[in-house]
N, C-alpha and C positions, 0 to 999 in steps of 0.2 A: 477195771469191771466188776460191778457189783451185782451177784444176783439173788433175787429176790423169791419168795413162790410165797402168793397169795391165794389163799381156798375160801370161795363161800357157799355158805347154803342156800340152793333156791328156792325159790316158792313153788316151781313147777316144772316139768321136764322140758326142754328145748325144744321149740319148732325146727322145722328146717328151714326158714326163713334167718331164727335167729343164730343157726348155725352159721347160717352164710354170712352173715353179718359179724360175727367173730372172725370167720376166714377172714372178710377184706382188711378187719381192724389187725389182723397177725401181719399183714403188711406194714405194721406202724413199725419206727428205727426204733427199736430198745423192748421189743416181745420177740422173745425165745419161742413161746409155745403155750399151750393151753390144752388141759385136758378137760373132759366131761366125763363125771362120772353118773350114767343116768340112774343105777339103784343106789346110790345115796344123795341122789339129788344133788351134787357136788359139783362144782366147777374153781378149774385150779390155772392159778397164769405164773410164770416163768419170765421174768424179766429183768431188762439191766437196768437198775435202779438210778444208775449215772446219766442213764437217758431218757427215761422214763421213771413218771410217775406216778403214785398209784391214785391219785384224784383222777388221771388221765382212764388210766385201765378202769375206773368207777364211772365217769364218762363216756367211755364206749360202752359198757354195759347196760348205761341210761338213753344212749341215742338206738340200741338193738332192742329197747324194748323189754330187758330181761331183768326182773324184779330177784331180790336176793333178801332174804330174812336178816342173813348176818355174815360177817367175815368171823372166818373160823381159826384164821392163825393172823 
């Protein structure tokens, strides 16, 4: 298992619907957890890189209509 954490800068705070979408995505195989830091407008994912690719994480953000400014790490 290769754990990777990626953090994104959000354009705006997440809505309840977006949080629900993220919770649904968290059931995806390989995603271990996600954290939202509302005060800094950041969203972090920890996932198993041997099971899930970063492009799949980015796709899930797009499907949940979560706009990010940039990847921070």
